[in-house]
N, C-alpha and C positions, 0 to 999 in steps of 0.2 A: 226791894222786890227780888233782886237777883238771888237765886237759891232759896228763897223763902218757901217754907212748906206751911201750908195751912192745915191744921189738924182736921181730919175727917169729921170729928165730933162737932166742929164749928158749923157744919152744914147738916148734920144728921137731925132729922126731925123738923127741918125747915124747907120751904119751897125756895128754889134758887133761880133767879133770872140770870142767864149766862150770855155773854157776848164774847166771841172769839175774833181777834183781829190783831194787826200789827201795833206795836207800841208807838209808832209815829202818829197815829190817830188822825186821819183826815176828817173832812166834814161829815162823811157818812158815819164814821165811828163816833164822832162827837154827838151826832143826832141820836144814835142808838143808846149811848150812855145817858143822855138827857131823858130819852123816853123811859129807860129803865128806872131812873130816879123818880120821875114824875108819876109813872104808873104805880110804883110802890107807895109813894106818898098819898096818892089818891085812894088807897085802900083804907085810909083812916086807921082806927085801932088795929085792924087786921094786918097792917104793914109789918108788924113785928114778927109775923109768920114768914116773911120773905127776906131772903138774902139777895145781894147783887154781886156778881162775879165777872170780872174781865179777865179772860185768858189771853195773855199776850203770846202771839204765835211766832215771834221773831226775837232778835236780840236787842231791838230798840227799846230804850228806857222811856216810859211815858213822861211827859212834861209835868213838873210839879204843879204849875198853875192849873192844869187840867184836872189833876187828881184832887186838888183843893176844892174844886167845884162839886165834887162828888163824895162828901163825907159818908163813911160807912161802906163804900165800894171796896170789895176785896179784889186784889190784883195778884195773879200768879202768872208764871211763865211756863208754857209747855210747847215743846216741839216734837213730842212723842206721837208718831203717826198713828199708833193704835188708839191712843186717847182721842186725838183729833178726829179720827174716822167715825167715832160715835155720833158726831154732829154733822149730819148730811148737809152739804152746802156751806159749811163753815169756811171753806177756802175763799169764798167771795167776800166775807166780812159784812154781809147784808142781812143777817138774821139775828134775832134774839130767841133764845131757847128757854124753856121752862123745865127744870129738873124737880122731880117730886121729892118728898122728905125721905124716901127710901133710896134715893140715888138713881132713879130711873128717868131717862129722857122722856118727858111727857108730851111736849109739843114744840113746834117751831112756828114762830110768827112769820108772816109774809115778808118779803124783802123790802117792801115799802109799807110798813105797818101804820095803821090808824090807831093812835094812842087811845082814843075814846073806846074803840072796840077791844083793845088790849085790856083796858080797865074793866070793861064788862066781862070779858072772858075770865079774867083772874078772879073777879068778885064771885062769879058763879062757881068757879073751881074751888075757891076757899070755902064757900058756903056748903058745897056738896062733900067736901073732904072731911073724913073722920081722922085723918092723920095730919101732923104738922100744924 
């Protein structure tokens, strides 16, 4: 992960669930990563339209066993204040964000999200979307 660059084309044309938080990943973080995985899986065949991204906001390296629980999760590190400022409330590590296929921040889920409501919201979003 250190210094890893993920090509922009990896995300272009796909919806992306984003979580921003420290690499130490406390219980809150683990819950958010789990929700992201399960919400994506619940989309059935449409799940291929969704990426998952964890932006690590400090120098801590995430634990390998944790990463192994989340196949397909992309992990990058960013401490760039201008990048992080795009995600209102990211400093708390309590939110999951949805970025559209054009790279626009589309929505922020509540700090204590209900996964069943997230599934419904994303299902509606994907159905209505003509992109990604």
